[in-house]
C-alpha positions in Angstrom: -9.3 -30.5 -13.2 -6.8 -28.2 -11.6 -4.6 -26.1 -13.9 -1.2 -26.1 -12.4 0.6 -22.8 -13.3 2.8 -20.4 -11.4 -0.1 -18.2 -10.3 -1.1 -16.7 -7.0 -4.4 -18.6 -7.1 -4.9 -22.0 -8.6 -7.3 -22.1 -11.6 -9.7 -24.9 -12.1 -11.4 -26.0 -15.3 -15.0 -24.8 -15.2 -17.1 -24.4 -18.3 -20.2 -22.3 -18.0 -21.9 -19.4 -19.7 -21.0 -15.9 -18.4 -22.5 -12.4 -19.0 -20.2 -9.3 -19.1 -21.8 -5.9 -19.2 -19.7 -2.9 -20.0 -20.7 0.7 -21.0 -24.3 -0.3 -21.8 -23.2 -3.3 -23.9 -24.2 -6.7 -22.7 -22.1 -9.7 -23.9 -23.9 -13.0 -23.4 -21.9 -15.0 -26.0 -19.1 -15.7 -23.5 -18.1 -19.1 -22.2 -16.1 -19.4 -19.0 -13.2 -22.0 -19.5 -11.4 -21.8 -16.2 -11.8 -19.8 -13.0 -9.9 -18.9 -9.8 -10.4 -16.6 -6.8 -8.7 -13.7 -8.7 -10.2 -14.1 -12.2 -11.3 -16.2 -15.1 -10.8 -16.9 -18.7 -13.7 -16.4 -21.2 -13.8 -17.8 -24.7 -15.1 -15.4 -27.2 -14.4 -14.6 -30.9 -14.7 -10.9 -30.1 -12.6 -10.1 -27.1 -12.7 -6.6 -25.6 -9.6 -4.4 -25.3 -7.3 -4.8 -22.3 -8.4 -2.5 -19.5 -12.1 -2.6 -20.3 -14.1 -2.6 -17.1 -17.5 -4.1 -16.6 -19.8 -6.3 -14.5 -19.5 -10.0 -14.7 -22.4 -12.4 -13.9 -22.1 -16.2 -13.6 -25.3 -18.1 -12.7 -25.1 -21.6 -11.2 -28.3 -23.6 -11.1 -28.9 -27.0 -9.7 -32.5 -28.0 -9.4 -34.3 -25.2 -7.5 -31.0 -23.8 -6.1 -29.5 -20.8 -7.8 -26.2 -19.2 -6.9 -24.8 -16.1 -8.5 -21.3 -14.8 -8.8 -21.2 -11.1 -9.5 -18.0 -9.1 -9.8 -16.8 -5.8 -11.0 -14.0 -6.9 -13.4 -11.6 -5.7 -16.0 -10.0 -7.3 -19.0 -6.4 -8.2 -18.0 -5.3 -10.0 -21.2 -6.5 -11.0 -24.6 -5.3 -14.1 -26.5 -6.1 -15.1 -30.1 -5.3 -17.1 -33.2 -2.0 -15.3 -33.8 -0.4 -17.4 -31.1 -2.4 -20.6 -32.0 -4.7 -20.3 -29.0 -8.5 -19.9 -29.2 -9.8 -16.4 -29.0 -10.6 -15.2 -25.5 -9.9 -12.8 -22.7 -8.8 -13.1 -19.1 -10.8 -11.1 -16.6 -9.5 -10.0 -13.2 -11.9 -9.3 -10.4 -11.8 -5.7 -9.2 -14.5 -6.0 -6.6 -16.3 -9.2 -5.4 -19.0 -8.9 -2.8 -18.9 -11.3 0.2 -21.8 -13.6 -1.1 -20.2 -13.9 -4.5 -16.8 -14.6 -3.0 -18.3 -17.4 -0.9 -20.1 -18.9 -3.9 -17.0 -18.7 -6.0 -14.9 -20.3 -3.2 -17.4 -23.2 -3.1 -17.3 -23.7 -6.9 -13.5 -23.8 -6.9 -13.5 -26.1 -3.8 -16.0 -28.5 -5.5 -13.8 -28.6 -8.6 -10.8 -29.6 -6.4 -8.8 -26.4 -6.5 -8.8 -25.2 -2.9 -6.9 -28.1 -1.3 -4.4 -27.9 -4.0 -4.0 -24.2 -3.5 -3.2 -24.7 0.2 -0.3 -27.0 -0.6 1.4 -24.6 -3.0 
């Protein structure tokens, strides 16, 4: 499902486990809820402070095929129960290598987001 917002890049609903490593701490309790070519939203009961930098890993497996999306990222926003939304944090990609960028593009295209993005 495409999430229609006034953003530079269209976000698509995409639920998968994500790993975020920062300053020697590895967070594996994160669940990606939506994703775009510029960032993603992770559900977590313990969001990190805005500005925290780290390395993101999302692994996509289908049969014997395995694709990875790796990105140096930073926490761009935190949301929580004070505004009625589930706890979580928005990550912005700081650096995305070419292979990860292609894998991410294909995920978003498969979810229906790329064609919609071109029309905006």
